[in-house]
C-alpha positions as CSV (number, residue, x, y, z in Angstrom):
1,M,22.5,-22.0,3.8
2,T,22.0,-19.2,6.4
3,V,22.3,-20.4,9.7
4,Y,20.6,-18.6,12.5
5,R,22.0,-18.5,16.0
6,C,19.9,-19.3,19.3
7,V,19.5,-18.9,23.0
8,I,17.5,-20.5,24.8
9,L,16.1,-19.1,28.1
10,E,14.5,-21.3,29.9
11,D,14.2,-22.4,34.1
12,D,12.1,-25.5,33.7
13,D,14.3,-28.6,32.8
14,I,11.8,-30.3,30.9
15,A,10.6,-27.3,28.5
16,Q,14.5,-26.9,27.7
17,K,14.9,-30.0,26.4
18,I,11.7,-29.8,24.1
19,L,12.9,-26.5,22.8
20,E,16.3,-27.9,22.1
21,T,15.1,-31.1,20.4
22,N,13.3,-29.0,18.6
23,I,15.7,-26.7,17.3
24,K,18.0,-29.2,16.6
25,R,15.4,-30.6,14.2
26,L,15.8,-27.8,11.7
27,P,19.2,-27.4,10.3
28,H,19.0,-24.0,9.6
29,L,19.3,-23.0,13.4
30,E,22.1,-23.1,16.0
31,I,21.8,-23.1,19.6
32,V,24.5,-20.9,21.0
33,Q,23.6,-21.6,24.6
34,V,21.1,-22.0,27.0
35,F,20.4,-20.3,30.3
36,S,18.3,-21.1,33.3
37,N,18.9,-17.5,34.6
38,P,18.0,-14.8,33.1
39,I,21.0,-12.9,34.4
40,E,23.1,-15.3,33.2
41,A,22.2,-14.6,30.0
42,I,22.4,-10.4,29.5
43,P,26.0,-10.4,29.1
44,I,25.3,-12.3,25.6
45,L,21.9,-10.8,24.7
46,H,23.7,-7.1,24.5
47,Q,27.0,-8.6,22.2
48,G,24.2,-8.2,19.8
49,K,25.0,-12.0,18.0
50,V,22.1,-13.7,18.4
51,D,19.2,-13.8,16.1
52,I,16.6,-15.8,18.0
53,L,15.8,-15.5,21.6
54,F,13.5,-18.4,22.9
55,S,12.8,-17.2,26.5
56,D,9.8,-18.1,29.5
57,V,8.1,-15.2,30.7
58,E,8.5,-16.3,34.7
59,M,11.4,-16.7,35.9
60,P,13.6,-16.1,38.8
61,E,15.0,-12.4,39.4
62,I,13.8,-10.9,36.4
63,S,10.8,-11.9,34.0
64,G,11.6,-12.4,30.5
65,L,9.3,-9.3,30.0
66,D,11.5,-6.8,31.9
67,L,14.7,-8.8,30.3
68,I,13.5,-7.8,26.7
69,K,12.8,-4.1,27.9
70,T,16.6,-3.5,28.4
71,L,18.0,-5.0,25.4
72,E,18.4,-1.8,22.9
73,A,18.8,-3.6,19.9
74,P,16.8,-7.1,20.7
75,P,17.1,-10.0,18.0
76,Q,13.5,-11.7,17.6
77,I,12.2,-12.9,20.5
78,I,9.9,-16.0,20.8
79,L,8.3,-16.2,24.4
80,T,7.1,-19.5,25.7
81,T,5.1,-19.4,28.9
82,S,1.9,-21.5,30.1
83,H,0.3,-18.5,30.9
84,S,-1.7,-16.5,28.1
85,D,-2.0,-13.4,30.7
86,Y,0.9,-12.0,29.1
87,S,0.0,-12.1,25.5
88,M,-1.1,-8.6,25.2
89,E,2.1,-7.3,27.1
90,A,4.0,-9.3,25.2
91,F,3.2,-7.7,21.8
92,D,3.4,-4.5,22.7
93,V,7.2,-4.5,23.7
94,G,7.7,-6.0,20.4
95,V,8.0,-9.8,20.7
96,T,8.1,-12.2,17.4
97,D,5.5,-14.4,18.8
98,Y,4.0,-16.2,21.9
99,L,4.0,-19.7,22.1
100,L,1.5,-21.1,24.7
101,K,2.9,-24.2,26.6
102,P,2.2,-27.1,25.3
103,F,3.0,-26.0,21.9
104,S,3.0,-28.5,19.0
105,F,6.2,-28.7,16.6
106,E,4.0,-26.7,14.1
107,R,3.4,-24.5,15.9
108,F,6.8,-23.8,16.8
109,L,8.1,-24.1,13.5
110,K,5.9,-21.3,12.3
111,A,6.5,-18.6,14.9
112,V,10.8,-19.5,13.9
113,N,9.4,-19.1,10.1
114,R,8.2,-15.5,11.1
115,A,11.1,-14.6,13.1
116,I,13.3,-15.4,9.8
117,D,10.9,-13.5,7.6
118,N,11.9,-10.6,9.6
119,I,15.3,-11.2,10.0
120,N,15.4,-11.3,6.5
121,I,13.6,-7.9,5.8
122,K,15.4,-6.3,8.1
123,N,19.1,-7.4,6.8
124,K,17.9,-6.4,3.0
125,A,16.5,-2.8,4.4
126,S,19.7,-2.4,5.9
127,Q,21.9,-3.6,2.2
128,K,22.8,-0.5,0.0
129,P,21.6,-0.1,-2.9
130,V,22.9,-1.8,-5.9
131,V,23.9,1.2,-8.6
132,Q,23.2,-1.1,-11.9
133,E,24.8,0.0,-15.0
134,E,22.0,0.9,-17.8
135,Q,21.8,-1.9,-20.7
136,I,22.9,-0.5,-24.0
137,I,22.3,-2.3,-27.4
138,F,24.0,-2.4,-30.5
139,L,22.0,-2.3,-34.1
140,K,23.0,-2.0,-38.0
141,A,22.1,1.0,-39.4
142,G,23.6,0.6,-42.9
143,R,27.2,0.7,-42.6
144,E,27.5,1.5,-39.0
145,S,26.5,0.5,-35.7
146,L,24.1,3.0,-33.6
147,K,24.2,2.2,-29.4
148,F,20.6,2.4,-27.9
149,F,20.0,2.6,-24.2
150,V,17.5,-0.1,-24.0
151,N,15.4,1.6,-21.2
152,D,14.9,4.7,-24.1
153,I,13.1,2.2,-26.6
154,Q,9.5,2.3,-26.6
155,Y,8.3,0.1,-29.4
156,I,10.0,-1.4,-32.8
157,E,8.0,-1.7,-36.0
158,A,8.5,-4.0,-39.1
159,L,9.5,-2.6,-42.4
160,G,9.4,-5.2,-44.3
161,A,13.7,-6.5,-44.2
162,Y,14.1,-3.2,-41.8
163,T,12.9,-2.0,-38.6
164,R,12.1,1.3,-37.2
165,I,13.1,1.8,-33.8
166,F,11.0,4.6,-31.8
167,S,12.8,6.0,-28.6
168,K,12.8,9.0,-26.8
169,E,15.0,11.0,-29.4
170,K,13.4,9.8,-32.8
171,P,12.6,6.9,-35.0
172,V,15.6,5.6,-36.1
173,L,15.4,3.1,-39.0
174,I,17.7,-0.5,-38.6
175,S,18.9,-2.7,-41.3
176,E,18.3,-5.6,-39.1
177,S,14.4,-7.9,-39.4
178,I,12.0,-8.1,-36.9
179,S,12.8,-11.4,-36.4
180,D,16.4,-11.1,-36.2
181,L,15.7,-8.3,-33.6
182,Q,13.5,-10.2,-31.6
183,I,15.9,-12.9,-30.8
184,K,18.4,-10.1,-30.0
185,L,16.1,-8.5,-27.6
186,Q,14.3,-11.5,-26.1
187,P,17.0,-11.7,-23.1
188,L,16.5,-7.6,-22.3
189,N,12.9,-8.3,-21.7
190,F,11.5,-7.6,-24.9
191,I,8.5,-9.2,-26.5
192,R,6.8,-10.1,-30.1
193,V,3.3,-8.8,-30.0
194,H,2.6,-8.8,-33.3
195,K,3.9,-9.5,-36.7
196,S,5.4,-5.8,-37.0
197,Y,5.9,-4.9,-33.5
198,I,7.9,-5.4,-30.3
199,V,7.8,-3.9,-27.0
200,P,9.4,-3.8,-24.0
201,R,7.9,-5.7,-21.8
202,F,8.6,-3.9,-18.4
203,K,6.5,-1.1,-20.3
204,V,3.5,-2.4,-20.6
205,T,0.9,-0.9,-18.2
206,G,-2.0,-3.0,-20.0
207,I,-4.1,-4.8,-22.7
208,S,-6.9,-4.8,-24.7
209,S,-8.8,-6.5,-27.1
210,R,-7.0,-5.6,-30.1
211,H,-4.0,-3.4,-28.2
212,V,-1.1,-3.7,-25.9
213,I,-0.9,-0.1,-24.1
214,L,2.5,1.1,-23.1
215,D,1.1,4.2,-20.8
216,K,-0.5,6.4,-23.6
217,L,0.9,4.4,-26.6
218,K,-1.7,1.6,-28.0
219,I,0.5,-1.3,-30.0
220,P,-1.4,-3.5,-32.5
221,L,-1.8,-6.9,-30.6
222,G,-2.0,-9.7,-32.6
223,V,-4.3,-13.0,-32.5
224,S,-1.6,-15.4,-32.5
225,Y,0.5,-13.6,-29.9
226,R,-2.6,-13.0,-27.3
227,E,-2.6,-15.9,-25.4
228,T,0.9,-15.1,-25.0
229,I,1.0,-12.6,-24.0
230,E,-2.5,-12.4,-21.6
231,K,0.1,-14.8,-19.2
232,L,2.8,-12.6,-19.5
233,F,0.7,-10.1,-18.0
234,E,-0.9,-12.0,-15.7
235,E,2.7,-12.9,-14.5
236,K,3.7,-9.3,-14.3
237,S,0.5,-8.7,-12.5
238,N,0.8,-11.2,-9.7
239,T,4.8,-10.3,-9.0
């Protein structure tokens, strides 16, 4: 479980305790420090070790909004205030959420979830892309085993006890039945759409009354496979 580090900046004792209580109710939040003086909070906020800052607006010496403006790399900031007058300025400086006192725990939780979502999005964007090895599969062709790149396979057609694989190169006759290939290829996201055809699920771009559409290709769709294929395509469309 990821634990998010929080700082409370609040000069009102009661409001401070409410924030502490709410944060302690959530096991994925940790209070790093509590401040009533915004000047004292500046060093830790500049260290970049805080995930979420809960800050009041009106405080002695410097306001919460003015403090935020001094931070080069601010954490997720949830403002807490008794005055709605600051809402426009708050969002102009990029706060995550704006809690108007008194706020409920449900409203507090909504703000926290929004902050965590923002953190996760930023972390994901900063990660280096993982280079995945291209998937391959070996299939029998007479006495040989031929190597196929999974992404190159367009579709597979049954020919009795044999099958024919259509790829970017040329059709290749394989000495394995379509039922055997269905078992081998299912973990690689291939699906049976007809008693005589298997297609890569990730290349399906649409379905019609009688066909599965793979870009410019139309592959026959069997009646007994229709319901399953329609459900799979709906899942793909919703992701």
